[in-house]
N, C-alpha and C positions, 0 to 999 in steps of 0.2 A: 573287562580288566576292575572296575567299579563292583561287579558281583563279588569276586576275588579279593577284595578290600573288604567290603562287606563282612564277608563269610571269615576270613582271618580278625577283624576287628569285635566278632561276634563272639567268639569260639576262642580269643585267646586266650591264655592262663593268668596274663598280667594285667592288672588295673591300668587303663588307658583315659586320663582324661584332659578334653579339648577346651581351650578358654579365647577368647579374642586377644586383641593388642592389649587389653586393661585388665587382662587377668579374670575377666568375666566368664565362667563356666558355660558352653554351649554343648557340649553333649558329654560321655562317659559310656563304658561298655559296661555290659554284666557284673565282668570280672571286679571292676573297680568297685562296685556295690556290693557284692560279696565280700570283698577285701578290707574294705572301709566301712564293713557294718552298716550299711546306710540304708534306711527302710522302701525307700524309691526314687527313683531317677529323678520326680519331680520335686524331691525335697532341696536340689541344689543347683538345677539349672537358673540362670540367670544372676546367680549368688557370685560373689569375689571367693578366688578358691583359696588368694591368703586369710581371707578370714572363716571360710567354712570347712576345709579339710586343715585340723590342726597338726600340723609335720613339726617334730625338731631337728636337729642335727647336734653329733657328738662334737663336729669341728664347726660349726657356723652358726648364729642362730639364722632364723625365718627370714628375717628381714636381707641378711648379707646374704644367704640364697636367691632371691628374687633380683637384689642390685645385679649379682655377677651372672647371673641368665638373661639380664636385661642388657647388661655391657658384652659379654663372650658370644653370647647367643645359645649356651650349653653350659648343666652342671649337672655332674653325677656323683652319688655319694649314699651313704645309708644317713636314715631317720628313724626319728621313732614317731608312731602314731599310738594318740590316746583313743581306745575303745569307749564306746557309750557306757561300758559295766565299769571303767576307772581301769582296768589292764592295760598293758603298754604290748604294743606289738613292734619288734624291729625289721625294717622294709629298706629293700634297694630301691633307689631312687635315679631316673632318667630323666632327664628333663631338656629340652631342645625348643628354638622359638620357630616357626613356619613363617617362609619369607616369601612373597611375590614380587618380581621384577625390584630385587633390592629391599623390599620395602617389607617389614614384619607386620603380619596381620594376624597372629595368633601365636599359642605356644601349645606343646604337646606335652603332657606330664604321665610317666610308665613307671608303674609301682609292682614291686615282688615281693612273698613273703622271705624274709632271709631264716632258713630252717636249720642251718651249718651249726653247732653247739659252738664251734672254736671261736666264729664269727662272732656269735652272739656272747661270748664270753669275754673277746677283747674289748666289744663295744662296752658291756656292765664295766668291765675292769679302768676304763679310762672316765666312763661316768662314775666311776668311784673312787677316782684321782682327784679329780676335779670337785665331787662332792666332799672327800676330805680338806683339798683347799679351803673350799669354800666356808667350811666349820672352821680350820685352823683361823680365818682372818674377821671372823666375828669378836665384835666385844661383849656381844651376851653371851654370856654362861648356857649352854644347852646340856641336857640330861633327857636321855630316855629310858623308862625303863616300865616292865612288866609289875604281875602284882608282887612278883616276889626279890627280882631281880634288876639291880640297874645294867643297862646293857651296852648303853653309849652315851660318851660325855666330850665334850670339846676343852683346848686349852684355857679358855677364858675360866672354866668352872674353877679352875686350881688358883686363879689369881683372885676371885670373888669370895671362895669359901673357905680359902687357906688351908685346902687339903689335896694332894696329888690323884691322877685319875688313875694310876694304880692303885692308890685305896679307895677309890670310889668303884670301882668296877666290878661287878661282883658282890657288892656289897648290898643287904636290905636295905630297901627304901624305908621300911620301920624301923628303926632305931633307934632307942632310948639316950643314943649319943647326942642326938640332934637335939640342941638346946634353943629354942625359937618364944619368940614373943609376938605380941601384937604392939600397934604403936601406943596403946595405954602403957605397955609393959606385961599386961596381962601374959600366963602361957598360951602357947599357940599347938594344940594336940594333933598329930598327925590326920588324924580324921577329919579335921578341919581344915588340910592342907588343900590347895587348888588342886594339888596331882590326885589325891585321894578323891577328893569329888568328882574330877572329870572322869576317874575310872571306874567308880560306880554308876554315874548318870551319864556317860558320852559326852557330856555338854564342854563346848570351851569356857573358861575363865580367861580375865583381863585385869591387867594390873593391881592383883591384891599387892600390899604390900606387908612384909615380914622382916623382924630381926634375927640374926641368926646369931649365935657367940660363935666367934672360931676356937682354934684349939688352944691359943697362945689368951682367951682369955676377952679377946676386944669385941667389940658388937658392931656387925655391920648391916646397914638396911637394904633389902633388895625388894624389885617390883616384878611381879612372878604371872607369867602367862604359861597357860598349860592347854593341850590339843590333842584330842584323842586320838588313837590309830586303831584301824577295823581291820581284819580281814576281811578278804574278796567275800560279796555275801553276808557278811554278818554285820548282826545288829549292837554287838557286845564288846567294848573296847578289849582287845589285848593287850595295849601298853599306853604310854601315854607321853608325850614332847614337853617337857618343861624348859622355856627360856626364862630367863630372868637378866634383871640388869642391875647394877652396882646405883646406890642411889644415896650412899652414906652421907657423901657431901653437901647434898640438896636438902637430907636432914639437920644435916646440922646448921645449913644456912637459913633453915626455915626455922628451928630453934631459936637463932641468932634476930631473927627477924619479929618473932615473938615476942623474944624478949623487949625488942627495941621499941614493938608497937605497944607494948604496958606501960613501957615509960613515956611511949609517945602520949597515948590518952590520959595518962596521968597527968602531962603537963596541959593536954588540954580541955581536961574536965573543967577549970575554973576558970578559962578564957570563954565559954558559950558559943565554938564554932564545933559546926559537927562536921563528922567525918564520915565518906561512904566510899564503900568499894566495890566495883558493876562488872560483873563477867556477863559482856552481853550474849555470847553465844551458849553461856550454858542454859538457859540463865539464871543470873546469882547476883543478888545485891545485900550488902553490909551494910548496917546504921550502926555509927556510934550512939552510945546512951544521950548524948549531946542533939545530935542529930535527931532521935527521935521525939524529944522534950521539945525541938522547933517546933515541930509537925503536930504536937498532941498526942501522939500514940503511944501505946502501952508498950512496955517494956519485953512482951513476949509476942508481939506482931512480927511476923514476917509476909515481906511481899517482893517476890523476885520480880515479876511480870509489868514490865517496862509502861504498860498501857495505865496500871494503876499509877504509877509516877506522871505521865502524862497528863492524868485528869488532872492532876491536884494544879499542874500550871495556869494563870489563867487565858483564857483564852485570847486575849490583846496581845498575850504575850509567848503564845506557843511559835510563830512562825519564825520569830527571830531566836529563839530559842532552840529549833530545830535545824536552823540554819548554821550556826555557831557550831551546835553538836557534831553537825554532818562534817562539816568543812574540819573540824581537828581532826574525827575519826577518819577521813581519807588521808589525813597527814598534809592539809594544806595551811595550818597553823600548829604553831610551837606547842599553846595551850588551850584549852576552854575555859571562855569569862564570858559570863553573864548576869546580868543584875533584869530580876524580873520577879513575878507574883506570885507567891504559893499557897494554895488553902489548907489552912490545917484542920483538926476534926471535927472544932467547932461550926465551921463554915466560913469563918472570919478570913481574910487575905494578909500574908505579907510578907515584906519585899527583902527579899534576898540575894546574896554576893555569891553565885557560884562558880569556883573556879577549882581546874580538874589537869589530869592529863593521861594520854595514853601511857601504861607502863610496859604493856606485853601487845607483841602481834604476832601472828602465826606467818607460815612461810611465805603467804599470799600475801601479806600485809594487810589481813583482817585484824581490826583491834578485837583482843581476847580478853582484855582486862584495864580498867580504868578507874583512879582513884583520885577523892578531891576533898574539900569541902565545902561546908554550906554555912555562910555566916547573915544573921539578922542584920537587917540595915534599915529596918522601919523608920527609925527614928530618925537616921540620916533622910532617909528621903520625905519625912516629913517637912523639915527644915529645907530642903532643897528647893520641896513643890510650894513650901510659903513664898520663899525667896524668887524664886522661877515666876509665880503668880504674880509677884509684886511686878517684877522686872518687865511680864509681857504686858502686863496694864499698861503699864507706863510708854513702852514701846507702839504698842496698837493705840494709843490714844494720841501719842506722838507723832505717829507715822500715817494715821487715819487723818489727821487733821486737814481740811484744804487749802488753810491759809499757810502761808510759809513760817516754819521757826525753826529757832536753832537754839544753841547755848553756849555762851560766850565766858572765855576768866577774863576779868577784870582787865588787862591789858588789851583784851581784843579778840586774843586767839581763838579760834572756832574747834569747841569742842565736838559737838553734836549738830548734825542739819538733818530736818523730817526727809522723807521722800518725793513730798510735792514741790520742793525747793531746789532738790537733785535732781529732778527730772525736769524741770522746767531749764537748768542749764544743761542738761546732759553730762551729769558730771556723777563721780562717785563720794561715796560718804571719805575714803581714802583721800581722794584727790585732795579735799578743802577740808580735814582734819588737821588743826594746828596752823594755819596761815591765818594772817590778820585780816579781819574781817573785810577790811574797805580794800581788802585784795582780791577780794572773793569774786567769780568772774559775775555775777549778778551788776556789778557796777563798774567791769573791766572797760564799758565803752566810753567811759566819760572821766578822766582827771578828775574835772571839778569835782563830779560825783563823790570820787571816791577822799578827795580834801573833806568836804561837807559828811561824807559818815565816819571820817576819823573822829573828827571834832563832835560830832554825835553820840561816840564811843567813850570818848574822854569824859563830856559830859555826862553819861550815865552811870561812868564809873567812878565820881564824884555824888552819886545818890539823885542825880536830877533824871526825871521823866522825861523822854524825848519823843515827839509823836508829829510828823506831817506827812504829806503826801511827795512821792515819791517816781521816778520813771527808771524802771531797770530792763534790762537786756537779757535775752535768753538763748537757747541754740538757734541756728538758722537765723539770727539777728531779730527773732521775734521781741516786741515791746510790749510791756505789760504797767500799768499805775497801778502802785500799790500804796494801802493805808499802812503807812511804817513808824512801826516806834521799837523801843527801846528802855525794858524794864530793869532797873536794879532789883536783887537779892542781897538783905543784909542775913548775918551773923546774929548770935545774941548779945553780941558787943558791938552792933552798929557797924559793924564793918563788911562793904558791897563785898562777897564772893563769887557775886555770878552775874550773869546780865543775859535778858532773853529779848533777842531780837524778832520782830515777828512784821509780818507782812501780808494784809488782808487786799485781794485783787479786786480793786475799784474800777477798774479798766470798762466790764459790763454796763456799771450803773452810769459811770461816766456821760458812753455813747447812747444807756437808757434814759437817761435824761434828756439828749440831744433827742431821743427818737421818741419821747415822750411829747416832747414839746411839740416838734413837727406831729406825730398824732393827734395832739389836742386841736392844733388847727385843722387837719383834716376833719376830724369829727366835729368842728364848729363846722365847717361847710357842709358835713354830710348832713347832719342835724338842719341846717336851714332849707337843704334840697331834700329833707324827708319831711319837714313841716310843709313846705308845698306839696310835695306828694301825697300825702295825708289830707290836704285840703282837696287836692283834684281827686283822689278816691274817696272820700264823702261825698263831693258833689256827682261823683258815678254812681252813687249808691241811691243818692236822693234823685236823680234823673231813672236809674234803673226802675227804683219802687215806682215813682210815682210818674214821671215827664212820658217814661216809653211806656210805660203801661196804660197810660189814659188812652192812646191813639187806637190800642187792643180792645178799651172796653168802647169806644165808640162803634169801633168795624163790626162786632159782636151783637151791641144794641142794635144798630141798623138791619144787621145781616137776620136777627130775627124778627125784625120789622116785618123786611122784605118778605121773608120765608113765611110768616103769620096771613101778608094781606095779599101777595100776590103769589103764592106756592100755586094755587088752583090756575093762575093765568098761564104760570110757566112751562114745558115740556120737561121730558124727564132729564135730557140733557142740562135744563137750567137749574131744576132742583139738587143735580149733580154738583155742579158747579158752585152752587151755595154751601151743599154740606162740604165741600174740598176747601173752600175758604176759612170755614169756621174752624176744620181741624188743626189749616195752618195756623190762624190764630190761636188757638188753643197751644200748640208745640211751641210757638212765641214766647206765649205767656210762661208754662212752665219752664220755659229754656230762661229767661229772664229770672224766673223765681230761682231756679239751682243754680244761675249765675252768680244773683244775691246773696245768696246763704255761702257761696263756695267763698265769694270775697268776703263776708262778713267773717268767716273761720278764723282769718289772719288778722284780725282786729278787736276778738275778744279776750279781754285782758280779767276776768272774772278769775277769782279767789276760787281755790277746788274745793269741794266740801265732801262729806257721804253720801256715796249712793247705794240704796238696794237693789242690785242689779235684776231679782227676784220680780219685784215691783214694777222697775222700769221696762222689763221684757214684758209683763203681764198687760202693761198699756201699749206697747207698741203691736201685742195680737189682737187687741181688742180693736185699735185700728186697721187690721186685715180681716175679721169677721166675714165681712161680705163675701171678700174672696175665696177665704176658708172654705165658707159654705159653699158658694158658687162650684168649686171644684172637688170637693168632698175631700179638702186637703188636713195633713194632722199636724200639728205644729208640739214637737215635743221639748220640753225644757227639764234639764236639769237641775241640782240644786246649786246656785249663784252665790258668791261672795258679795261683801260690802265693798266697795271699791273708794279710791279717793278719786274724782274726775269733776266735771262741766256735765250735769244732767243734759241740757239740750243737746248738748254734742253729743253724750250716749246714747238717746234716743234716735238721732237720725243715725248714728252708725248702725246699732239693730234695727232701724228702720230698713235703710236701703241693702244689709243683707239678707235679711227675712224675707223683705220685698222681691228680690231677687231669687231668692230658693222658691219662691212658690209662681213668679212671672214665667221664669225657664224652665219650665217642668211639665214634659208633654206626659207622664205616666198616669197611669189609672188613679193610682190613690198618690198625687204629691205627701211629700213626708220632707217636714225640715227638723231638723235634731240642733238646739242649743246648750252649750254643755261650757266647763271652765277645769282646768287642774293647774297647782299651787306649782312655782319656781320660788328659787332662794331669792329674786329680788323682782319679779316680775307675777302677774295675771295672765294664764294663757289661755282666751277664750276660742271656742272655735263655734262656727255654723255652718252646719253638715244638708246637702239636701240630695236627692235622689233625680234631678235634672239631668238635662241634656247634656252638659260636661261642656269643657272649653277644653280648644287642643293649647297643646304646652307650648306654642310660638308665640300664643298670646298673651301669658302668663304677666307680662311686664307690661304689657300696650294696653290690657284692660283697665291701668291705676291712671293712664296720662287722659286727662279733660278732653271730653269733646269725640273719644274712641267709642266707635260702635263697633260691635261683632257681627249684626242682623240688620236687615231692611226695615226702614220704619214698618212697611205694612207687614211685617212679622213679628215684630216686638216693639212696643213703646218706648219711650224713655229718649232721654239728650244726649245720656254718657257722660254726664256727671258725676253720677252716686257714687261712683265707687271712686273717682277721685275725690269726691268729698271725702269717704272714710280713711282713704291716705293720709289725707290732711289732719282728720279728728285723732286717729292713731299716735301721727307723730306729733302733735302737742301734748298727747298725753304719754311722751318721752315711750312710746313702742313701734310696733313695724309689724305689717300685716303681708300674709302669702298666702297661696293655695296650693291645695293638693286635687288633680280632676282628673277622671275618667270616663267612659260611658255610660257609666253607673252613677253618676252623681259628682259632685263639688264639693269643696271641706273650704271654705276661709279660714283662717286662722289671725288673732292679733293677739299682741301683747300690751298690757296696762301696768304702768309701773306700778311698784308697792312703796316708793318713797314718795310719788308726785305730792309738791307743795304747791307749784304754781304752774301753771300751762306754759309750754315752749313757744316764745314767739315768734311770728312767722316776719 
């Protein structure tokens, strides 16, 4: 059965097109391709039939056909189809839906060519009747003529041109009786008529304005369009369709407007107000002479590009101008009004007042014409700016004052109050303005204080200066002690015209006085304790430098005697014991000396002086010559600055850092590098080595006194060296830190460039 249907589908003489439920073409047979003059099947598959197959009906429009098809399930009638070459074919159409279980899943469209002359004639007759009805209802005049004759015209021609259709039909289009003129009144020869140009060139013309004299001598103005008509396949027009509309009333109105504009320009000429007329969609901008003069433009200059005018607006004013213009053009405001600065030809800026309105919009509501004025308001702005600047200065000073201040009438009524006073009580200016000063919220907690303040106002109104300490109340019952005063202001005649109340917060001062007294008492006690502590520290230093070292010297002396006189009697263990004790005594001596140096750093109050770091570091290197030679080491010193500091401390600082770089170094050739760079307020020094490095976990620990990272038999030392370095740097208002890896360690430290005295510890 399917084979039979496919055979019928492929060999049918009528065209068959199948679509889905949304009218999207899914298939069509060879007859449909042949009848509709389609190139190939793939050209339309997957596209909507409503948009792809351009059919028209004499009885119904295309949309109605598809609507009826969806409602009733079928439609049958005659349709016309426009072939690709421009010719029209009359078809018989039968359309119906395809259902499956009462649900439409597609549509079939069947076409066959109508060749019966009678049917074609009836169809053309109906179309002609519709066409004549259409021509009769047109408000525009329409004439169709060849090179020699007028062959068609509609009734509107008679109304517009004042000549009957019968008089026009068969009349030559080139006729001396036609009296036509241009807008400027000059003759309008027929060879320049739009229809003549279209017949010669084959080009359409639009909106040509022509004046034509009627038989009664009256003048009418028309706007003409011309469209060429070609034979099938031809390239030279055989006829032309001319349509035209009567614009006589429009031209009369334009003339009246022009006369009004002339009078208007004369009235504005001496006012200094510039006039502009802007058509944004064209674009076109008209400027009056006064407008040009305001901008410093020449009389012949024309600028229709909106960007030219946009560039004249001061950058700070552009956003507000754009916003106001966009709102008005969108119909959100009744008028457009802005005050902004605009650049003249010489580069100077002038303040202008721009006012305008959209006077014409298109069908979609878009502005197509806007007119307005521009007024120079530079002088007014200058005066306003001066007044505003004075006012702003007063308000800024008034509100920026920390103390409370206000202005009173002589009778005590509040005129102004600054922000500090208002914030303290949590009030607004409106809540206090006009009230009697003594009834203001600062004094509300105490009727007795209100009475005193009222008396103070009366004294000041008589010219007396009032000043005393009072306690006022703020929000959340906050209390404050103020130094309160009332100052009278006199006019030229000696009359008090103003009172200035002022309140300065002295609560903190009162509290500070109490705290200062307590602090002085504590300081006296601390100074006494410090004196005792310093005395004890001095005694410790003496003991450390003398008494503690004396037993060590005795131990060392007797060890040397023992070794010198009895070493040959001692066995190997005895000699080792003597060596061990001597080393312990030496470590004890070094520890006492380092501890003494560390303690002394806190008590040195020497004035700082200039230090040549190059010379100082050279002295340090000289002290390490033996070690440098023994290890085959190298110390590289870059150019170092002159600094302010204490030279013995700086010597100890470099001695410890360079010594560590040489000591904790197991490389074949130890290298220590010393350098410095300058920052805004500090000198930044570095001491870099290629030694064993330090693990990051110990970066802070190594600056703590007595902290060692290695055993005594690995590296000698007391664990105080870097603690001494840290204390020296801090006394010079600096800081010390390091970076380290397996390839070596770099110590950084800063020394203040503005150092005048050492920081005490």
